C-alpha positions in Angstrom: -18.4 -8.6 -10.6 -20.8 -9.1 -7.7 -18.2 -11.3 -6.0 -15.7 -8.4 -6.1 -12.9 -10.6 -7.6 -11.1 -7.6 -9.2 -10.5 -6.1 -5.8 -8.6 -9.2 -4.7 -6.0 -8.6 -7.3 -6.2 -4.8 -7.7 -6.8 -3.5 -4.2 -6.1 0.1 -5.2 -7.2 2.7 -7.7 -6.0 3.1 -11.2 -3.8 6.1 -10.4 -3.4 9.3 -8.4 -2.6 12.9 -8.8 1.1 13.9 -8.9 2.5 17.1 -7.7 4.5 18.4 -4.8 4.0 15.1 -2.8 4.6 11.7 -4.4 0.9 10.8 -3.8 -0.6 14.2 -4.1 -3.5 14.8 -1.7 -5.7 16.5 -4.3 -7.5 13.4 -5.4 -10.8 14.1 -3.7 -12.9 17.3 -4.2 -14.2 19.1 -1.1 -17.1 17.3 0.6 -16.5 14.1 -1.2 -17.7 10.9 0.6 -15.6 7.8 -0.2 -17.4 4.7 -1.3 -17.4 1.5 0.8 -17.6 -0.8 -2.2 -14.5 -3.1 -2.5 -13.5 -1.9 -6.0 -14.0 1.8 -5.1 -13.0 2.3 -1.4 -9.3 2.5 -2.1 -9.4 5.0 -5.0 -6.8 7.8 -4.6 -8.3 9.8 -7.4 -12.1 10.2 -7.9 -12.8 13.5 -9.4 -13.4 15.0 -12.9 -10.0 15.6 -14.6 -9.2 19.1 -15.8 -6.7 20.4 -18.2 -3.3 20.7 -16.7 -3.7 18.0 -14.1 -0.8 15.6 -13.7 -1.9 12.1 -12.9 -0.6 8.5 -13.0 -2.2 5.7 -14.9 -1.0 2.5 -13.3 -3.0 -0.6 -13.7 -1.6 -3.4 -11.6 -2.3 -7.0 -10.6 -1.0 -8.2 -7.3 -1.1 -11.5 -5.5 -1.5 -10.4 -1.9 -1.6 -13.5 0.4 -3.9 -11.7 2.9 -6.5 -10.8 0.3 -6.2 -14.2 -1.5 -6.7 -16.2 1.7 -9.7 -14.0 2.6 -11.3 -14.6 -0.8 -10.5 -18.3 -0.7 -12.2 -18.6 2.7 -15.5 -17.3 1.2 -17.2 -20.0 -1.0 -19.0 -17.3 -3.0 -15.7 -15.9 -4.1 -13.5 -19.0 -4.0 -15.4 -20.7 -6.8 -14.0 -18.1 -9.2 -10.4 -18.5 -8.1 -7.8 -21.1 -9.3 -6.0 -21.6 -6.0 -3.1 -23.7 -7.5 -2.5 -21.2 -10.3 -2.6 -18.2 -8.0 0.0 -19.8 -5.6 2.2 -20.8 -8.5 2.2 -17.2 -9.8 2.7 -15.8 -6.3 5.9 -17.8 -6.1 7.0 -16.7 -9.6 6.1 -13.0 -9.9 3.9 -11.8 -7.0 2.4 -9.0 -9.2 3.0 -6.5 -11.9 2.2 -2.8 -12.5 2.7 -0.7 -15.6 2.7 3.0 -14.9 2.4 6.1 -17.1 2.5 9.6 -16.0 0.3 11.9 -18.0 -0.7 15.5 -18.3 -4.4 16.2 -19.1 -4.7 18.4 -22.1 -7.6 20.3 -23.7 -8.0 17.6 -26.3 -7.0 14.5 -24.3 -3.7 13.7 -22.6 0.1 13.7 -23.2 2.2 10.8 -21.9 5.3 12.0 -20.2 8.6 10.1 -21.1 8.3 6.6 -19.8 10.6 3.8 -18.9 10.9 0.6 -20.9 7.9 -1.7 -20.9 8.4 -4.3 -23.7 9.2 -7.8 -22.3 12.5 -7.9 -24.2 13.6 -4.5 -22.8 12.7 -5.4 -19.3 14.4 -8.8 -19.5 17.5 -7.1 -20.9 17.6 -4.7 -17.9 17.3 -7.7 -15.5 20.1 -9.6 -17.1 
């Protein structure tokens, strides 16, 4: 974690508010100071969730050549990376994200209707 490897592949937050704008601007409370830490500096939502909030939950893994090359240029980070495998996957997929849109409820959350996500369903759509 100290080498900040997760931020090489997930250079964004886990989700964001949704509302009138696609990426609702209500992700930061008044007076909030953004972190400069690699895993936190790009968060689009960093506040306590409240009942009624509509948010995305979208974990993703991306192979971004600029971020990969920068990490490979630093020996302290490069030792954790398999360069050949990364480049192989970059040519095949480049990345992946699965997104859910949820409403925060008094007892947890409710997932809004979602698109297909099983491998077989996705491959059927691509055929």
